[in-house]
MIPAFI-610085 format. One record per residue: residue in one letter; x, y, z of N, C-alpha, C, O in turn; residue number from 1. Coordinates in steps of 0.1 Angstrom, whole numbers. Each point is the difference from the previous one (the first is absolute). Example, Ala and Ser with C-alpha at 12.3 -4.5 7.8 and 13.67 -1.06 7.14 Angstrom:
<nodes>
type	nc1	nc2	nc3	cac1	cac2	cac3	cc1	cc2	cc3	oc1	oc2	oc3	seq
A	132	-57	78	-9	12	0	9	12	0	10	0	7	1
S	-14	11	-14	9	11	0	-8	11	8	5	11	1	2
</nodes>
This chain:
<nodes>
type	nc1	nc2	nc3	cac1	cac2	cac3	cc1	cc2	cc3	oc1	oc2	oc3	seq
M	258	-606	-859	-13	-1	1	-9	4	9	-3	-9	7	1
K	-4	21	-3	-6	5	11	-16	-6	-1	-5	-1	-11	2
F	-2	-3	20	-14	-4	-2	-7	12	4	-9	4	-7	3
F	11	1	15	-8	14	9	10	11	-3	12	0	-2	4
R	-22	10	2	7	14	-8	1	5	15	-7	-4	10	5
E	17	16	-10	2	7	15	-9	11	-3	-2	6	-11	6
R	-3	-6	25	-12	11	1	7	14	10	10	0	7	7
D	-18	10	-8	8	9	12	-1	-1	15	8	5	8	8
D	-21	-15	-7	-3	-2	16	3	-15	4	-5	-6	9	9
D	19	0	-19	1	-11	4	15	4	11	9	7	-3	10
L	-12	-15	17	12	2	10	13	-6	-5	3	-11	-4	11
V	6	22	5	14	-7	1	13	5	12	0	13	2	12
V	3	-15	0	14	3	8	7	4	2	11	-4	-3	13
V	-12	17	13	5	15	-2	14	-4	8	10	5	-5	14
A	-8	-15	18	11	-1	6	-1	-11	6	-11	-5	3	15
S	26	-5	3	-4	-14	9	8	5	11	9	8	-1	16
F	-12	-14	13	7	2	12	2	-13	8	-8	-9	-1	17
T	17	9	8	1	-14	6	-10	4	15	-4	-11	6	18
S	1	21	-1	-11	4	11	-10	3	-4	0	6	-11	19
G	-12	-9	17	-11	4	-4	-1	10	10	-11	4	-4	20
S	15	2	14	-1	16	7	4	8	-15	-9	6	-7	21
E	22	-8	2	3	11	-16	-8	-3	-3	-7	10	2	22
A	0	-19	-8	-11	-1	-13	-15	9	7	-9	6	-7	23
H	10	-6	17	-16	11	3	5	12	4	-7	10	1	24
V	19	-10	1	4	16	2	2	10	-17	-3	12	-2	25
L	7	-20	-7	-2	4	-17	-15	-3	-3	-5	7	-8	26
R	-4	-18	16	-11	3	-5	-7	13	4	-6	6	-9	27
L	7	-2	20	-8	12	7	6	13	-7	-8	10	-2	28
L	20	-9	0	6	10	-6	-6	-2	-15	-3	12	-1	29
L	0	-17	-8	-7	0	-10	-10	2	4	-1	12	-1	30
E	-13	-18	6	-14	4	4	0	14	4	-10	7	-2	31
A	21	-3	8	-1	14	11	-2	9	-15	-10	8	-1	32
N	20	-10	-10	0	8	-11	-11	-5	-14	1	2	-12	33
G	-7	-8	17	-14	-4	-11	2	-12	-5	-9	-3	-8	34
I	18	-4	9	1	-16	-4	-3	-9	3	8	-4	9	35
Q	-19	-3	-13	-2	-16	6	12	-5	-1	8	2	-9	36
A	-4	-14	23	8	-5	-3	-6	-16	4	-11	-1	6	37
A	17	-8	-8	-4	-16	9	16	-6	2	10	0	-7	38
I	-12	-4	18	12	-12	4	-5	-13	3	-10	-4	6	39
T	25	-5	-13	-2	-13	-2	10	-6	3	10	6	-3	40
G	-10	-16	7	15	-10	7	3	1	14	11	-4	6	41
E	-25	11	2	1	-3	13	-2	-15	7	7	-6	9	42
E	-18	2	-16	-8	-12	3	9	-14	-1	0	-9	8	43
T	7	11	-20	7	-9	-6	12	-7	16	2	-12	3	44
N	3	23	1	9	-6	14	-5	-3	7	5	-8	7	45
T	-18	14	-3	-7	-4	15	-6	-15	-5	-4	-9	8	46
A	5	6	-21	-11	-9	-2	10	-12	0	-5	-12	2	47
F	22	15	-4	8	-10	0	8	1	15	12	-4	2	48
G	-18	10	5	6	1	15	14	8	1	8	-2	9	49
F	-7	11	-17	10	7	1	0	16	6	4	9	-7	50
G	-9	-7	21	-8	12	3	-13	6	-2	-10	-5	-6	51
S	14	18	13	-12	9	0	5	8	-14	11	-3	-5	52
A	-23	14	0	2	9	-14	15	4	6	10	-2	-7	53
T	-10	8	19	14	7	1	9	-6	3	8	6	7	54
D	-3	-18	-10	10	-5	-1	8	-1	-11	-4	5	-10	55
T	15	-10	9	8	-2	-14	-12	-13	-9	-6	-10	4	56
N	8	17	-14	-12	-8	-10	15	-8	-14	6	6	-8	57
I	-8	-21	11	6	-3	-12	-4	-1	-10	7	-3	-9	58
F	-26	6	8	-3	0	-17	2	12	-3	4	1	-12	59
G	-6	11	18	2	12	-1	-17	7	-2	-9	-6	-5	60
V	8	16	10	-12	7	3	-3	14	-16	6	11	-2	61
K	-16	-15	-3	-1	10	-14	-7	8	5	-8	-2	9	62
V	11	18	-17	-12	11	0	-4	-1	-11	9	-1	-8	63
L	-24	2	4	-5	1	-13	-4	12	-2	-2	5	11	64
V	-1	5	-22	-8	6	-5	-5	0	-14	7	-6	-8	65
K	-20	12	2	-1	-1	-13	9	6	-8	5	10	4	66
R	-4	-16	-16	11	3	-9	-4	12	-4	8	3	-7	67
M	-16	5	7	-1	14	-3	2	7	11	-3	12	0	68
D	10	-17	11	4	8	13	12	-3	1	7	6	8	69
I	-1	-15	-18	16	-2	4	9	7	-4	11	0	5	70
S	-13	8	-13	12	16	-2	-4	9	16	8	2	9	71
E	-18	2	-10	-2	10	11	0	-9	18	-4	5	10	72
A	10	-19	-12	1	-5	11	15	-1	4	5	2	11	73
Q	1	-5	-24	15	1	-2	4	13	6	7	0	10	74
L	-10	8	-13	3	20	1	-1	-4	14	11	-1	4	75
I	-23	-2	8	-4	7	10	12	-10	5	7	5	8	76
M	-6	-16	-11	13	-9	7	15	7	0	10	-3	7	77
Q	-10	12	-16	15	8	1	2	13	7	11	5	3	78
V	-26	0	0	5	14	4	4	-5	16	-6	-9	6	79
P	15	17	0	6	-2	13	-14	5	9	-10	7	-4	80
A	14	-14	16	-8	3	14	-1	16	0	9	7	-4	81
A	-23	-3	8	-2	16	3	10	4	12	6	11	1	82
A	-5	-20	8	10	1	12	14	1	-3	6	5	9	83
D	0	-8	-18	12	0	-5	3	8	-7	13	1	-1	84
I	-22	10	-6	1	7	-4	-1	11	5	9	8	-3	85
M	-17	-5	12	-2	14	8	7	0	15	-2	10	6	86
I	10	-20	-1	6	1	12	14	-10	-4	1	-12	1	87
P	8	20	-6	14	-4	1	8	-5	14	-3	6	11	88
A	11	-14	-12	7	1	13	4	10	6	4	9	-8	89
W	-3	-7	20	6	11	10	4	-3	11	-1	-12	4	90
T	5	20	2	10	0	16	-5	7	5	-3	12	-4	91
C	-2	-19	18	-8	5	10	12	11	7	12	0	-2	92
T	-22	9	11	9	11	6	4	-11	12	8	6	7	93
C	-9	-17	-3	6	-9	9	10	-8	-6	5	-9	7	94
G	-1	10	-19	10	-3	-6	-3	-13	-8	7	-4	-10	95
E	-16	-2	13	-7	-14	-5	-2	-1	-19	-9	7	-4	96
P	13	-13	-4	-5	-1	-13	-14	-4	-2	-5	-7	9	97
V	0	9	-17	-19	1	3	2	-8	-20	6	6	-9	98
D	-12	-17	9	-1	-4	-17	-12	11	-6	-9	7	5	99
E	16	-11	-21	-15	7	-6	-13	-6	4	-2	-11	5	100
G	-7	22	-8	-17	-3	3	-3	-2	15	-10	-6	4	101
F	19	10	4	-2	3	12	1	14	7	11	6	2	102
A	-24	0	2	0	13	6	6	3	12	8	9	2	103
V	-11	-19	7	6	-2	14	11	-11	4	0	-12	-4	104
C	8	19	12	11	-7	4	0	-16	5	-8	-1	9	105
W	12	-8	-11	-4	-12	11	8	3	12	-8	-1	9	106
S	16	3	-6	8	4	11	-6	8	13	-1	-5	11	107
C	-3	19	-16	-4	11	10	-13	5	-2	-5	9	7	108
G	-3	-17	-21	-15	2	-1	0	16	-2	-10	6	4	109
Q	21	2	-8	1	15	-5	-7	0	-18	4	-5	-11	110
S	-12	13	14	-4	0	-20	10	10	-3	7	6	8	111
N	-8	-6	-23	8	4	-7	-10	13	-11	-2	-1	-13	112
D	-1	9	23	-8	12	-3	-2	7	-15	-10	7	-4	113
E	21	-11	-3	2	1	-14	-10	-9	-10	-5	5	-11	114
H	1	-18	17	-5	-8	-9	-13	-4	6	-7	-10	0	115
E	6	19	5	-18	-1	10	-12	5	-11	0	10	-8	116
S	-7	-16	9	-16	6	-8	-8	11	6	-10	4	-6	117
</nodes>
């Protein structure tokens, strides 16, 4: 039996993390795409003496969005980072392998001209 009806502007959990910093990254991503998001759970750990918001969170840090935005938020979460798509892994002329997402060699500082904008 439900006492309250679900509303489109109710807040629902879209993701849970053990780290406050991970939750804030998702919140910023969602907000950059026009979806208001909130974080809950960080204060519980600090209140019980389990460290700061960036430490491991034994209670879980949750990212909340409005019920009407949940589908769009889940879609945004599935899209790979633009850097991973636009700059694949490559080998520098100095011979060092460079991970995807990086346009500059970590070893010699040379840029990969193919991927500069």
